[in-house]
ZAMARGU-4260 file (C-alpha; in steps of 0.2 Angstrom, whole numbers, plus 5000, padded with zeros to 4 digits):
<rodrens>
0) 5177/4914/4959 | 5167/4899/4953 | 5149/4896/4959 | 5155/4885/4974 | 5166/4898/4981
5) 5152/4911/4980 | 5139/4900/4988 | 5152/4897/5002 | 5154/4914/5004 | 5136/4919/5005
10) 5133/4906/5018 | 5145/4913/5028 | 5139/4930/5027 | 5121/4924/5030 | 5126/4914/5045
15) 5136/4931/5052 | 5120/4939/5051 | 5109/4926/5057 | 5121/4928/5073 | 5118/4945/5075
20) 5100/4943/5074 | 5099/4929/5085 | 5109/4939/5098 | 5097/4954/5096 | 5082/4942/5099
25) 5091/4935/5116 | 5093/4953/5123 | 5076/4959/5119 | 5084/4977/5115 | 5077/4989/5105
30) 5086/4994/5089 | 5098/5009/5089 | 5091/5019/5075 | 5076/5029/5075 | 5065/5029/5061
35) 5063/5045/5052 | 5047/5056/5055 | 5038/5057/5040 | 5039/5075/5032 | 5024/5084/5025
40) 5026/5086/5005 | 5025/5104/4999 | 5007/5101/4993 | 5001/5096/5010 | 5009/5111/5020
45) 5001/5123/5006 | 4984/5113/5009 | 4986/5114/5028 | 4990/5134/5026 | 4976/5136/5015
50) 4962/5128/5027 | 4969/5136/5042 | 4967/5153/5033 | 4949/5150/5028 | 4952/5160/5013
55) 4962/5162/4996 | 4980/5167/4998 | 4992/5174/4986 | 5007/5163/4984 | 5018/5177/4994
60) 5008/5174/5009 | 5007/5156/5007 | 5028/5155/5006 | 5027/5167/5022 | 5016/5156/5032
65) 5025/5141/5026 | 5042/5148/5033 | 5034/5154/5049 | 5022/5141/5053 | 5033/5125/5047
70) 5050/5132/5045 | 5050/5127/5028 | 5056/5138/5013 | 5047/5136/4997 | 5052/5140/4980
75) 5039/5152/4972 | 5040/5144/4955 | 5040/5127/4962 | 5026/5130/4972 | 5015/5138/4959
80) 5019/5125/4945 | 5013/5110/4959 | 4998/5120/4961 | 4993/5123/4945 | 4994/5105/4941
85) 4984/5100/4953 | 4971/5114/4948 | 4972/5107/4930 | 4968/5091/4936 | 4953/5097/4946
90) 4960/5092/4963 | 4964/5100/4978 | 4966/5119/4972 | 4957/5132/4963 | 4964/5149/4956
95) 4954/5164/4962 | 4965/5177/4955 | 4983/5178/4948 | 4994/5168/4960 | 4981/5167/4972
100) 4974/5151/4977 | 4960/5142/4988 | 4956/5125/4992 | 4943/5117/4980 | 4927/5118/4989
105) 4936/5121/5006 | 4928/5130/5022 | 4924/5148/5020 | 4924/5163/5032 | 4906/5167/5036
110) 4901/5183/5028 | 4884/5186/5038
</rodrens>
């Protein structure tokens, strides 16, 4: 196929697409697809869990709460690895005991 034939093919494809768009605009209908809801990342879920707990949690508890509260199955090694990366970069989390994490400068329970 030479360049001229390719250009004619592209022109016919674009005309077809433009026809569909113009028809859509005339009808004023909403698109038939529904945009996907943005899901929370595992770290955002972990952060939310620790925030609502208001205390440090062991990774086992974090995983259990993710399943219960968010219907999300977290892999233990993946969660620990991701949290450890955040800790090493000085963001979001801190380790308070082996495999036990808290939010960096997060809210604490009153001990009065």
